[in-house]
VOMAR-330899 format. One record per residue (C-alpha): x, y, z; residue in three letters; residue number from 1; chain. Coordinates in nm, 4 decimals. Example, Ala and Ser with C-alpha at 12.3 -4.5 7.8 and 13.67 -1.06 7.14 Angstrom:
<atoms>
ATOM | X | Y | Z | r | k | c
ATOM | 1.2300 | -0.4500 | 0.7800 | ALA | 1 | A
ATOM | 1.3670 | -0.1060 | 0.7140 | SER | 2 | A
</atoms>
This chain:
<atoms>
ATOM | X | Y | Z | r | k | c
ATOM | 0.9863 | -1.2081 | -1.2508 | MET | 1 | A
ATOM | 0.8299 | -1.5317 | -1.3495 | GLU | 2 | A
ATOM | 0.5323 | -1.5284 | -1.5095 | ALA | 3 | A
ATOM | 0.1964 | -1.5801 | -1.2113 | ASN | 4 | A
ATOM | 0.4273 | -1.5192 | -0.9209 | LYS | 5 | A
ATOM | 0.3069 | -1.3304 | -0.6347 | VAL | 6 | A
ATOM | 0.4619 | -1.0304 | -0.5038 | LYS | 7 | A
ATOM | 0.3745 | -0.8396 | -0.1522 | TYR | 8 | A
ATOM | 0.4449 | -0.5073 | -0.1571 | TYR | 9 | A
ATOM | 0.3625 | -0.2952 | 0.2485 | THR | 10 | A
ATOM | 0.1002 | 0.0012 | 0.2334 | GLY | 11 | A
ATOM | 0.0361 | 0.1671 | 0.6459 | PHE | 12 | A
ATOM | -0.2029 | 0.2872 | 0.7028 | THR | 13 | A
ATOM | -0.3670 | 0.5033 | 0.9463 | PHE | 14 | A
ATOM | -0.6495 | 0.6420 | 1.0919 | VAL | 15 | A
ATOM | -0.7669 | 1.0765 | 1.0421 | GLU | 16 | A
ATOM | -0.7259 | 1.2037 | 1.3587 | LYS | 17 | A
ATOM | -0.9878 | 1.5174 | 1.2808 | GLU | 18 | A
ATOM | -1.2329 | 1.2330 | 1.0759 | THR | 19 | A
ATOM | -1.1650 | 0.9325 | 1.2571 | GLY | 20 | A
ATOM | -1.1073 | 0.7582 | 0.8662 | ILE | 21 | A
ATOM | -0.8915 | 0.4742 | 0.8508 | TYR | 22 | A
ATOM | -0.6519 | 0.6083 | 0.5211 | ILE | 23 | A
ATOM | -0.3953 | 0.3047 | 0.3506 | GLY | 24 | A
ATOM | -0.0709 | 0.4179 | 0.1282 | VAL | 25 | A
ATOM | 0.1001 | 0.2364 | -0.0827 | CYS | 26 | A
ATOM | 0.4838 | 0.3706 | -0.0947 | PRO | 27 | A
ATOM | 0.6254 | 0.1647 | -0.3076 | ASP | 28 | A
ATOM | 0.3210 | 0.2779 | -0.5999 | LEU | 29 | A
ATOM | 0.4144 | 0.6473 | -0.6186 | ASN | 30 | A
ATOM | 0.1647 | 0.7061 | -0.3401 | PHE | 31 | A
ATOM | -0.1435 | 0.4613 | -0.4388 | THR | 32 | A
ATOM | -0.3959 | 0.5655 | -0.1149 | SER | 33 | A
ATOM | -0.7723 | 0.4478 | -0.0017 | SER | 34 | A
ATOM | -0.9656 | 0.5001 | 0.2307 | TYR | 35 | A
ATOM | -1.2491 | 0.3213 | 0.4449 | ALA | 36 | A
ATOM | -1.4789 | 0.3612 | 0.7772 | ASN | 37 | A
ATOM | -1.2679 | -0.0050 | 0.9305 | THR | 38 | A
ATOM | -0.8942 | -0.1089 | 0.9113 | PHE | 39 | A
ATOM | -1.0360 | -0.4538 | 0.7234 | GLU | 40 | A
ATOM | -1.1563 | -0.2284 | 0.4464 | GLU | 41 | A
ATOM | -0.9040 | -0.0555 | 0.4048 | VAL | 42 | A
ATOM | -0.6280 | -0.2567 | 0.3483 | CYS | 43 | A
ATOM | -0.8660 | -0.4197 | 0.1453 | GLU | 44 | A
ATOM | -0.9086 | -0.1018 | -0.0823 | ALA | 45 | A
ATOM | -0.6288 | -0.0388 | -0.0953 | LEU | 46 | A
ATOM | -0.5209 | -0.3920 | -0.2467 | GLN | 47 | A
ATOM | -0.7419 | -0.3360 | -0.5094 | GLU | 48 | A
ATOM | -0.6334 | 0.0121 | -0.5141 | ALA | 49 | A
ATOM | -0.2397 | -0.0701 | -0.5625 | CYS | 50 | A
ATOM | -0.4533 | -0.3969 | -0.8241 | GLY | 51 | A
ATOM | -0.5624 | -0.1252 | -0.9953 | LEU | 52 | A
ATOM | -0.2429 | 0.1237 | -1.0392 | PHE | 53 | A
ATOM | -0.0320 | -0.1845 | -1.1795 | LEU | 54 | A
ATOM | -0.3218 | -0.2904 | -1.4801 | GLU | 55 | A
ATOM | -0.2108 | -0.3063 | -1.8157 | GLY | 56 | A
ATOM | 0.1942 | -0.3047 | -1.6479 | ILE | 57 | A
ATOM | 0.3650 | -0.6366 | -1.7876 | PRO | 58 | A
ATOM | 0.4706 | -0.7913 | -1.4245 | GLU | 59 | A
ATOM | 0.8422 | -0.8094 | -1.5955 | LYS | 60 | A
ATOM | 0.8305 | -0.4208 | -1.4656 | ASP | 61 | A
ATOM | 0.6327 | -0.3616 | -1.1614 | TYR | 62 | A
ATOM | 0.8128 | -0.1831 | -0.9769 | PRO | 63 | A
ATOM | 1.0643 | -0.2759 | -0.7822 | GLU | 64 | A
ATOM | 0.9389 | -0.4372 | -0.3369 | VAL | 65 | A
ATOM | 1.1081 | -0.2085 | -0.1162 | SER | 66 | A
ATOM | 1.2363 | -0.2895 | 0.2348 | ASP | 67 | A
ATOM | 1.0233 | -0.2547 | 0.5793 | LEU | 68 | A
ATOM | 1.2632 | 0.0172 | 0.7256 | SER | 69 | A
ATOM | 1.4018 | 0.1683 | 0.4196 | SER | 70 | A
ATOM | 0.9658 | 0.2722 | 0.4156 | LEU | 71 | A
ATOM | 0.9800 | 0.4025 | 0.7608 | MET | 72 | A
ATOM | 1.2297 | 0.6513 | 0.6748 | GLU | 73 | A
ATOM | 1.0212 | 0.7631 | 0.4725 | ILE | 74 | A
ATOM | 0.8617 | 1.1252 | 0.6111 | SER | 75 | A
ATOM | 0.5448 | 1.1912 | 0.5081 | GLU | 76 | A
ATOM | 0.4152 | 0.8946 | 0.7043 | LEU | 77 | A
ATOM | 0.2358 | 1.0143 | 1.0340 | PRO | 78 | A
ATOM | 0.4381 | 0.8470 | 1.2895 | GLU | 79 | A
ATOM | 0.1276 | 0.6056 | 1.3960 | LEU | 80 | A
ATOM | 0.0653 | 0.3618 | 1.1863 | ASN | 81 | A
ATOM | 0.0418 | 0.0298 | 1.0767 | ILE | 82 | A
ATOM | 0.2431 | -0.1420 | 0.8636 | PRO | 83 | A
ATOM | 0.0334 | -0.4176 | 0.5422 | VAL | 84 | A
ATOM | 0.1063 | -0.6491 | 0.3344 | ARG | 85 | A
ATOM | -0.0757 | -0.5634 | -0.0376 | ILE | 86 | A
ATOM | -0.0824 | -0.9032 | -0.2107 | LYS | 87 | A
ATOM | -0.0352 | -0.8781 | -0.6162 | VAL | 88 | A
</atoms>
């Protein structure tokens, strides 16, 4: 990967039914996750968590980006989720 080239991973957000808390997870980055009170906040928190996960890893060694259709088949994800792009 070229130096400073932007890469986008797909994350998923969903609302935990009992608490109403928004949860975000990025399967490509070892299921890195975060949570927040609003959709906007969880998107920001998940992007920050993914950046921290990749910190110290050379860009050439970043995990591959999976295509959305294969990610949608992950059984651990709740049925009602919203895909989001994570810029790193």
